[in-house]
N, C-alpha and C positions, 0 to 999 in steps of 0.2 A: 500263730504267734499272736502274741496283743498288739495291739497299733502300738507305738510309741506316744507316749503324752507329752502334749506341751511342756516345757520347762515354765514353772510360775510364774517369770518374770516375763514372757512372751503372751502367756496370757492374760495377764495384768494390764501392758500394755499394747494389745490388741485393739485394732483399728478397723473402721467400715467405710465405703464412700458412700455419702447422700445425693440428694439432689442440688444440695446447695451449700453441704459443709462434710464434714466426715463426723463422726458418732464414736468415742470410746467406752469405758463403761470401769468407776471405780473397784479396785480388788482387796479382798477385806485380808487378803494376803499380804499386802504393803499399806495396811491402814497404821496409823499414827493415834497419837491421844485424843487429837480431835477430828482427824481430816486425813485423809491420803496424805503416804509418804510423797514428797514434794518431787523427791529425787525420781519415784515411775511418775510423775506427773508429766516431769519435766521431759523424760523419755518417750513420754506416749506424746507427745509435741513432735520432739523430733523424729520418730517414726511418722507419723502424717508427714511434715515434710519432705521426709527421704524418699517417702514411698508416693510423692506427686507427681502427674505425669512431668509438669514443667522442671521440675528440679534437675539441678547442675551443677557440678561438683562435688565437693565433702563438706562436713561443717565446718565451718570455721569458728565461729563463735553464737553463744543461745541464751539469751537474758531471760529469763523468766519473773514477772512480777505476782506474787499472789493477795490479789488485791480480795479477795473474800473468799472465806470458807466453800469449799468441796462437798455435797451431801453423798451419803451414799446412793450411788444408780448410777445410771446414764448421764452423759454430757454431750455438749456439739462444739464440733472447732471450728472456727473460719477460717480457714485457711486464703491469704493471699498474699502474690507477690508482688512486693509494692516497688522493684527496681530493678533494673538487671543490666549486664552490661560484657563486656566479652570476656572477663576473668571473672565476674566474681554476680551472687543474688544477692538482695535485701526483701525478707520476708517478716510480714508481720501475723500472729497468730491468736485469738480470741477464745476463751473456753467461757463456756455459758451453759444453763442448767434451765429445763423448760423454758427456753424462751425468755427467760430473764436476764437481768441485767451480767455482765461479763465477771466472771468471776477469776480469771487467770489471764494476764494479758501477756503474749512472747514477743520478743523480736529475733532473729535470725541472721546471718550473713552466711552462705557456701560460699564456695571459690576453687577456682581449678587449681591443683598445687604443682606449680612444674620448678623442674631441678636448678636449683639458684646456688650462688654465696652462701654458705653459714658459719654460725660460731654459738657452741655449745654453751655457756657460761654457768648455769645452772648446772652444782653437781649433783650426782646419783646419792643420796643419804646412806650412810655407811648405818648397815641394818643384818641382823643373824638370819639364817632362813627362817622360812614360815616352817619348815619341819622342825624347827627348832623354838618355836614357841608355841603356847598355850591357846587353845579357844578360850574367847572371852566368853561368859554367862548367857545364858538366854534370857529376856529380860518382859517386861509385858507389853511391849508395844513388837505388834506382829512383823512391821514390814523389817526390823531389828534382826528377827528369827529367821529371816530369809539371808541374811549373810553372814560370815564367818571372819570377826574379827581377835586378829592374833598380835597384842598389842608388844611393840617391842620395846615401846617407851612411854610414859606419861597415859598409863592406863587411869580408866576412871572408876573414882572409887566412890560411891556414896555412904553417906556416915555421918556420927555427928560432928556438928559445926565444930571448926578448929582456931585457934587465935591466928593463923597466919594463912593466906590462903594459897591454896596448891595452885600448880603450874597449869597455865591452858595450854601446851607444847604435847602434840601427840606425834609418835610417829607408827605405824600399823600397817598390817598385811589386809586387804580386803577382798575378797573372793567372793564369790553365788555360794551359799550352803548348800545346794545341789548344783557343782560342777554345771559350767555355763564356759562355753567359749568368750573372750572378750569383744565385742562389737562396739561400735560408737555408741551405742544407746544404752549397754550396761557402762560402758564409761561416763557418761552422763548421770548416770544415776547412780551412782558409787563417787561423782564428784558432791553432793548431799549426802556422804553416807558417812556423817561424822554425826558424834552424838555434842551435841553445845557444850561454847566452849564454854558458857556458866555452869553447866552442870562440874565440871572438872575444877573451877575454881574452888566454888564453893561447898563440891560434895556433895551436894544436896539437886533434886527435881525440883524446878522450878518451871511455870506457865512459858512457853517457850512459844518459837515459830518463824520459819524465813520468810520474810518481805519480798529479797529482791534478791537473785542468784543470778552468779556470771559465769558462764566457764568457755574458757578458750582451747580449742581443740590444738596438740603440736604434733597431729598423724594423719594420714588420710588410711581412707577404709581400706585400701590396698596392703598399704604397712602395717596398720595393724594386724588385719589377716595373716600377713607371714610373721607377726610375734607369737602369736598360736599359744597362747597363755590365757589362764584362767583368772586371777589374780592380779592382785595393782602393790606396791608399796607406797605406801601415802603417808605425808607429816600436815600435820595443819595447827594454824596458832591463830591469837585473836592478838590485837593493837592495843582494842580500847573499848570496855563498855560504860556506858555514860546515858543517863536518862533516857532508859526502857531501853535504849538498842544497843548490838552489839556487833561486830564485824568477825568474820573469820575470813583468812585467807587460809589456800592449800595447794598440797603437787599430786598427783599423781604415776608416778612412774612404772612403767614393766619389771618386770626378772629381770631383763637383760641388758639393761637399764638405760633406757631412752625415757625423758620425759615425755608424756604422752596428752597431760592436760592441766592446767592450771585453774584456779576457780576461785571468786570472791563472792561472799554474801552479808546482807545486813539483815538483821533477826531482830525480833522485838522479845524483849524478857520483862517478866514482873516478877520483882524480889525489893 
């Protein structure tokens, strides 16, 4: 029998421990137009934190600032525990290449989640089942082809400019094209797996890139494993696009109706 090959996502986010830092390598499978897919970079950083021997608890929040382009090839992750108390840890991670300046700066909070009073305000979005929606066609960016997108509402349509702008709201199913059980790493990556809202509004591709991304986790590893799912139902929208920068806010839900993560980002565009 042949050995089971690693999933492309696990291969892309693989890390190794070094003498003074962790090492990773960019993946052609998760490449965007001018650099690696930001979600894969964020997931790689999160893997280094989860695998760190001093880590305690589960991810609560991760903020990633993409300071400069990341070139194809290896990179170093300088991981530092900034502060820890009885229930939470605060981390910082700097990504650099070849001993050069920092290309990506991240901060993270891990926490021990304990049973408590709860109040679920957000409502599960009404949506057609995954099986009743059609896959979005493959596109030029290799990272997007690692996912299967099935739009319920607000599909991205690229075409001739129109007098009126299109809406920026989307509701869609997102899953790995090669099915993989959802975990904290893939949840982190999927929180960035949305097409730029400006692409939806203008119906055209323009230079675009995430500058800062923050994802908040509303589940822990044990709960997520119990969900036993391979896809999420996601919604994404934008509130403003102004002077070369645009926001995006999104929710990621399990098919079982649980809000797993919320995320917000600010992105650069040229148009």
